[in-house]
C-alpha positions as MATLAB code, in Angstrom:
seq = 'MDLVSPSPFWLLKNGLLREYPSLREDVRCEVVVLGAGISGALITHALVEAGRDVIVIDKRDVAAGSTSASTALLQYEIDTHLVDLTRRAGRKSAEQAYRACYASIDRIEQLARQAGAQFSFRRKHSVYLGAKRTDPSLLQKECDARRRAGIDVDFLDEHEIQSRFSFSRPAALLSSQAAELDAHRLTHSLFNRASSHGARVFDRTVVTHFEPGKRGVRLETDAGNLVDARHVVFATGYESQDFLPRRIVRLKSTFALASEVVHRFPGWWKQCLIWETARPYLYLRTAAGRILVGGEDVPFRDPMRRDRMVDSKTKRLEQQFKELFPHIELRPDYRWAGTFGETKDGLAYIGQIRQMPHCYFALGFGGNGITYSAIAAEIIRDSLRGKRHPDAHLFQFDR';
ca = [
      23.439  -36.120  -54.374;
      26.662  -35.212  -56.201;
      26.879  -37.471  -59.255;
      30.368  -36.409  -60.326;
      33.512  -34.841  -58.927;
      34.175  -31.177  -59.740;
      36.124  -31.485  -63.031;
      34.369  -33.697  -65.611;
      36.058  -33.371  -69.002;
      33.029  -32.641  -71.205;
      31.848  -29.610  -69.241;
      35.326  -28.112  -69.432;
      35.754  -28.985  -73.115;
      32.381  -27.744  -74.362;
      31.514  -25.025  -71.897;
      27.964  -23.739  -71.537;
      26.457  -24.599  -74.915;
      23.031  -23.139  -74.223;
      21.190  -21.543  -71.320;
      17.780  -22.673  -70.098;
      15.476  -20.916  -67.637;
      14.290  -22.225  -64.313;
      10.555  -22.813  -63.893;
       8.800  -19.821  -62.329;
       5.101  -20.378  -63.110;
       2.426  -23.044  -62.957;
       2.353  -25.129  -66.133;
       0.470  -27.991  -67.755;
       1.669  -30.515  -70.300;
       0.999  -33.978  -71.594;
       4.338  -35.459  -70.481;
       6.909  -34.166  -68.026;
      10.393  -35.657  -68.324;
      12.440  -35.506  -65.132;
      16.127  -35.406  -65.990;
      17.926  -33.343  -68.632;
      20.871  -35.601  -69.353;
      21.379  -37.749  -72.427;
      18.560  -40.105  -71.337;
      16.080  -37.265  -70.946;
      17.201  -35.767  -74.252;
      16.711  -39.008  -76.206;
      13.291  -39.557  -74.646;
      12.182  -35.947  -75.168;
      13.232  -36.069  -78.803;
      11.257  -39.276  -79.396;
       8.142  -37.930  -77.681;
       8.222  -34.576  -79.467;
       8.686  -36.353  -82.812;
       5.566  -38.350  -81.904;
       3.603  -35.116  -81.379;
       3.603  -34.998  -77.571;
       3.533  -31.791  -75.525;
       6.630  -32.186  -73.327;
       8.176  -30.283  -70.434;
      11.664  -31.195  -69.161;
      12.811  -30.423  -65.612;
      16.227  -30.921  -64.010;
      17.611  -29.716  -60.706;
      21.043  -29.226  -62.294;
      22.141  -27.516  -65.480;
      21.285  -29.447  -68.628;
      23.756  -32.313  -69.161;
      25.649  -31.437  -65.966;
      24.993  -34.699  -64.123;
      26.232  -38.147  -65.095;
      26.224  -37.160  -68.770;
      29.100  -34.754  -68.193;
      31.189  -37.519  -66.607;
      30.465  -40.305  -69.086;
      33.362  -41.480  -71.233;
      30.631  -42.451  -73.740;
      32.016  -45.591  -75.323;
      29.067  -46.774  -77.416;
      29.054  -50.555  -77.509;
      26.307  -53.111  -78.006;
      27.812  -55.451  -75.412;
      26.000  -55.845  -72.120;
      28.102  -56.121  -68.953;
      26.715  -59.657  -68.627;
      28.121  -61.974  -71.298;
      25.596  -63.356  -73.751;
      26.340  -66.921  -72.612;
      25.620  -65.913  -69.001;
      22.538  -63.888  -69.886;
      21.235  -66.908  -71.806;
      21.377  -68.967  -68.617;
      19.493  -66.239  -66.749;
      16.882  -65.152  -69.269;
      16.785  -67.895  -71.898;
      18.398  -67.867  -75.310;
      15.612  -66.031  -77.125;
      15.441  -63.092  -74.708;
      19.207  -62.873  -74.245;
      19.851  -62.744  -77.990;
      17.054  -60.222  -78.465;
      18.566  -57.949  -75.787;
      21.959  -58.046  -77.495;
      20.431  -57.332  -80.895;
      18.451  -54.405  -79.448;
      21.649  -52.848  -78.100;
      23.388  -53.543  -81.421;
      20.669  -51.722  -83.364;
      20.606  -48.793  -80.931;
      24.040  -47.632  -82.072;
      22.697  -47.113  -85.593;
      19.751  -45.268  -84.095;
      21.971  -42.910  -82.107;
      23.974  -42.110  -85.239;
      20.727  -41.295  -87.058;
      19.584  -39.051  -84.201;
      22.907  -37.216  -84.134;
      22.458  -36.410  -87.821;
      18.873  -35.255  -87.306;
      19.978  -32.956  -84.484;
      22.839  -31.487  -86.524;
      25.434  -33.055  -84.213;
      26.844  -35.739  -86.472;
      30.370  -34.603  -85.550;
      29.683  -35.740  -81.961;
      29.370  -39.359  -83.169;
      32.296  -41.302  -84.627;
      32.269  -44.948  -85.731;
      34.940  -47.161  -84.181;
      35.991  -50.769  -83.781;
      35.798  -52.231  -80.283;
      38.198  -54.799  -78.817;
      37.257  -56.844  -75.750;
      40.497  -58.144  -74.252;
      40.897  -61.360  -72.327;
      42.705  -60.644  -69.071;
      43.511  -64.203  -67.932;
      45.151  -67.246  -69.510;
      41.853  -69.107  -69.160;
      39.909  -66.478  -71.134;
      40.396  -67.861  -74.676;
      37.870  -70.632  -74.025;
      35.396  -68.167  -72.483;
      35.755  -65.702  -75.352;
      35.439  -68.410  -78.015;
      32.144  -69.536  -76.470;
      30.989  -65.925  -76.311;
      32.000  -65.382  -79.933;
      30.031  -68.457  -81.020;
      26.964  -67.331  -79.029;
      26.994  -63.872  -80.606;
      27.355  -65.280  -84.092;
      24.358  -67.563  -83.487;
      22.455  -64.409  -82.527;
      23.325  -62.850  -85.888;
      25.978  -60.493  -84.501;
      29.131  -59.967  -86.541;
      32.164  -60.514  -84.305;
      35.699  -61.875  -84.781;
      37.849  -63.932  -82.417;
      41.472  -62.788  -82.138;
      44.147  -65.124  -80.833;
      47.343  -64.024  -79.119;
      49.292  -63.736  -82.359;
      46.609  -61.597  -84.015;
      46.546  -59.276  -81.012;
      50.322  -58.873  -81.077;
      50.173  -57.997  -84.781;
      47.806  -55.078  -84.062;
      48.899  -53.771  -80.684;
      51.969  -53.049  -78.589;
      50.876  -55.583  -75.967;
      49.979  -59.241  -75.750;
      46.786  -60.822  -74.465;
      45.649  -64.447  -74.678;
      42.535  -63.650  -76.754;
      40.057  -60.919  -77.673;
      36.792  -60.241  -79.463;
      36.759  -57.671  -82.247;
      33.514  -55.880  -83.112;
      32.922  -53.269  -85.811;
      29.616  -52.058  -84.322;
      30.823  -49.402  -81.880;
      31.311  -45.658  -81.668;
      32.669  -42.747  -79.668;
      30.227  -40.061  -78.585;
      30.275  -36.566  -77.145;
      27.144  -37.194  -75.098;
      27.219  -33.717  -73.541;
      27.068  -31.985  -76.927;
      24.487  -34.401  -78.346;
      22.249  -33.780  -75.321;
      22.218  -30.049  -75.973;
      21.656  -30.598  -79.704;
      18.680  -32.882  -79.084;
      17.109  -30.441  -76.630;
      17.690  -27.596  -79.070;
      15.854  -29.524  -81.778;
      13.066  -30.555  -79.400;
      12.678  -26.950  -78.201;
      12.275  -25.767  -81.779;
       9.357  -28.214  -82.044;
       7.607  -27.039  -78.890;
       9.298  -28.770  -75.958;
       9.891  -26.596  -72.888;
      13.141  -27.197  -70.986;
      13.751  -25.917  -67.443;
      16.915  -26.542  -65.467;
      17.961  -25.542  -61.947;
      14.439  -26.449  -60.840;
      13.992  -28.844  -57.930;
      10.874  -30.998  -57.689;
      10.011  -31.152  -53.993;
       6.714  -33.023  -54.123;
       5.306  -35.649  -56.426;
       1.715  -36.938  -56.400;
       0.367  -39.481  -58.920;
      -3.421  -39.554  -59.251;
      -6.144  -41.259  -61.257;
      -5.950  -38.870  -64.192;
      -2.354  -37.756  -64.117;
       0.506  -36.490  -62.004;
       1.072  -33.274  -60.066;
       4.540  -32.012  -59.166;
       5.547  -29.076  -57.000;
       8.851  -27.233  -57.311;
      11.098  -25.521  -54.785;
       9.694  -22.184  -55.966;
       6.155  -23.340  -55.147;
       5.060  -23.762  -58.762;
       2.827  -26.626  -59.864;
       3.277  -28.883  -62.868;
       0.223  -30.872  -63.953;
       0.886  -33.632  -66.471;
      -0.863  -36.659  -67.861;
       2.340  -38.704  -67.579;
       5.788  -38.406  -66.028;
       8.985  -40.060  -67.231;
      11.807  -40.536  -64.749;
      15.145  -40.196  -66.551;
      17.109  -39.401  -63.405;
      19.346  -42.469  -63.208;
      19.862  -44.088  -59.841;
      18.304  -41.084  -58.092;
      14.996  -42.541  -59.329;
      15.523  -45.289  -56.752;
      13.927  -43.000  -54.145;
      10.576  -43.386  -55.944;
      10.695  -47.175  -56.301;
       9.280  -49.677  -53.801;
      12.359  -51.923  -53.856;
      16.063  -51.515  -54.436;
      17.080  -52.619  -57.920;
      20.564  -51.182  -58.321;
      24.013  -51.376  -56.750;
      25.906  -48.096  -56.822;
      29.501  -47.926  -58.015;
      32.050  -45.142  -58.321;
      34.155  -45.050  -61.465;
      37.214  -42.942  -62.200;
      38.533  -41.382  -65.392;
      41.209  -39.152  -66.853;
      41.647  -37.236  -70.093;
      45.121  -36.610  -71.481;
      46.627  -33.640  -73.217;
      46.287  -33.792  -77.002;
      48.293  -36.696  -78.439;
      49.563  -36.695  -82.038;
      50.835  -40.268  -82.393;
      49.323  -43.550  -81.222;
      51.956  -46.250  -81.888;
      50.721  -49.727  -81.012;
      47.046  -48.718  -80.772;
      45.282  -50.268  -83.773;
      42.908  -47.744  -85.364;
      42.529  -46.047  -81.954;
      39.772  -48.573  -81.309;
      37.685  -48.724  -78.160;
      39.226  -51.106  -75.639;
      37.829  -52.839  -72.608;
      38.563  -56.114  -70.867;
      37.166  -59.198  -69.170;
      38.626  -58.266  -65.777;
      36.143  -56.888  -63.254;
      36.337  -54.019  -62.667;
      37.490  -53.432  -66.218;
      39.731  -50.844  -67.799;
      38.219  -48.929  -70.742;
      39.891  -46.664  -73.286;
      38.970  -44.348  -76.150;
      40.123  -41.162  -77.850;
      38.309  -37.814  -78.072;
      39.492  -34.849  -80.146;
      43.052  -36.132  -80.017;
      42.943  -36.794  -76.294;
      43.022  -40.191  -74.631;
      40.256  -41.057  -72.180;
      40.989  -43.814  -69.664;
      38.450  -45.106  -67.165;
      37.909  -47.838  -64.619;
      39.055  -48.778  -61.105;
      35.394  -49.044  -60.029;
      34.604  -49.432  -56.331;
      31.324  -49.611  -54.369;
      29.884  -46.142  -53.838;
      29.842  -44.908  -50.226;
      29.494  -41.138  -50.414;
      30.669  -38.331  -52.755;
      33.389  -37.055  -50.415;
      35.024  -40.461  -50.023;
      34.755  -41.038  -53.778;
      36.379  -37.706  -54.596;
      39.253  -38.302  -52.175;
      40.196  -41.340  -54.285;
      40.378  -39.503  -57.622;
      44.139  -38.868  -57.562;
      45.175  -42.358  -56.465;
      42.715  -44.136  -58.753;
      43.574  -42.131  -61.859;
      47.287  -42.591  -61.222;
      46.607  -46.318  -61.277;
      44.707  -45.884  -64.567;
      47.663  -43.964  -65.977;
      49.986  -46.815  -65.025;
      47.707  -49.422  -66.594;
      47.640  -47.442  -69.819;
      51.442  -47.181  -69.926;
      51.724  -50.930  -69.436;
      49.615  -51.384  -72.579;
      51.101  -48.563  -74.636;
      54.659  -47.791  -73.506;
      55.373  -45.760  -76.659;
      52.418  -43.370  -76.305;
      53.109  -40.316  -74.192;
      50.163  -39.885  -71.820;
      50.042  -36.640  -69.875;
      46.853  -36.374  -67.811;
      45.053  -33.067  -68.180;
      41.756  -33.742  -66.365;
      40.801  -36.231  -63.662;
      37.320  -36.934  -62.332;
      34.965  -39.518  -60.856;
      31.321  -40.400  -61.341;
      28.679  -42.630  -59.830;
      26.666  -45.198  -61.742;
      24.383  -48.138  -61.028;
      24.487  -51.777  -62.052;
      21.773  -54.432  -61.967;
      21.944  -58.131  -61.200;
      21.634  -59.161  -64.854;
      23.224  -56.148  -66.556;
      19.924  -55.114  -68.158;
      18.196  -51.752  -67.856;
      14.834  -51.202  -66.192;
      12.383  -49.533  -68.550;
       8.628  -49.086  -68.225;
       6.024  -48.890  -65.481;
       5.338  -50.386  -62.076;
       1.821  -51.171  -60.861;
       2.026  -48.944  -57.772;
       2.588  -45.757  -59.778;
       0.030  -45.045  -62.497;
       0.987  -42.651  -65.293;
       4.682  -43.025  -64.386;
       7.412  -44.402  -66.645;
      11.026  -45.143  -65.785;
      14.060  -45.111  -68.062;
      16.822  -46.526  -65.893;
      19.744  -47.351  -68.171;
      21.986  -48.836  -65.535;
      25.243  -50.554  -66.460;
      28.184  -49.858  -68.708;
      26.084  -49.049  -71.783;
      23.515  -46.672  -70.350;
      23.364  -44.478  -73.472;
      22.360  -47.358  -75.735;
      19.758  -48.384  -73.160;
      18.400  -44.842  -73.153;
      17.935  -44.963  -76.924;
      15.961  -48.186  -76.473;
      13.957  -46.646  -73.606;
      12.962  -43.691  -75.780;
      11.289  -46.008  -78.286;
       9.661  -48.253  -75.670;
       8.145  -45.313  -73.762;
       7.075  -43.552  -76.964;
       5.229  -46.687  -78.094;
       3.689  -47.255  -74.669;
       2.198  -43.756  -74.668;
       0.720  -44.601  -78.067;
      -0.946  -47.647  -76.539;
       1.439  -50.011  -78.324;
       3.643  -52.717  -76.878;
       7.222  -52.402  -78.144;
       8.685  -55.809  -79.076;
      11.632  -55.289  -76.709;
       9.615  -53.995  -73.743;
       9.435  -57.329  -71.915;
      13.232  -57.611  -71.827;
      13.559  -54.617  -69.530;
      10.327  -54.693  -67.506;
      10.535  -54.466  -63.709;
       8.955  -57.880  -63.011;
      11.173  -59.837  -65.399;
];
């Protein structure tokens, strides 16, 4: 399935950072990771650091799937408000999930430094805008809930918003724990580091058959080669749904644009990350002087129908941006669309299912899939060590 439309910004910006071979022989390993996007890279890095013999396989080029289309706003917030998640999962689990996402941003920064890609990570403030006149009460309750969970967050009233921005909103939440990421570049940097420590990465290799057994897993490729592994990790996003016994994700199409380089940002306080309470929500960031605008999500039908909407949807995004920032000249340079999944509670699915021994899933669905993938890397690493990660129960399939 096509995950993105033909012109995602990061592939055009970065180009082909490194070439990887396709698999053309029978191989054995301890762990095979399916998926060479940012999720697969984070997991591979964690497993190699833990001393595992890892092979990575992807049917596309490395980082050419959803990773190339991600606008990569790194935020600890889950698409489900903490007050709502508390009603679903209980206060203890809800707060723990938020704190896990909060801590993952620090972890990603540390990994970027280890991989020599610290320039791909940039700390930012994040502002969550109320879209309706009734939102101040909602956001105040959310602010109080996050503070009880030990999360540092500020409530902004209408006057405080007007003092920072060129627009007015009834209320907002301001968080300092956020970042912008070049996920495409970090993926290549992590695989480069993992390869130097023994990992083997193969792209443009299609797995056509998959057979879990008592002692491990056997995979067969389109070239007829066999891969025998003790364990397999699925880091293939919603395409992993084909291997699961029940449907756990709703597919959405999202749209984005990247502007020409902008030199002045009047009315945009500290070029912070911006998103909003409206659903679907608008989201904004900068990248190398460009403005990235995303949103206008709709249910996914098929790639052709999604791609036909790129022009009309991104023109709407352009208009929404100009309504917020009338004094910033936005000239779109790239337009694209991508497909993502969302779950009923906004939480990822990470771990195993009973029907598939030796198989692990890292399904970071939702608006903060990269932070979920960082969490998944640690949960799966610990599970292969025979340890139970303290956050594992939050994301298990039978929660």
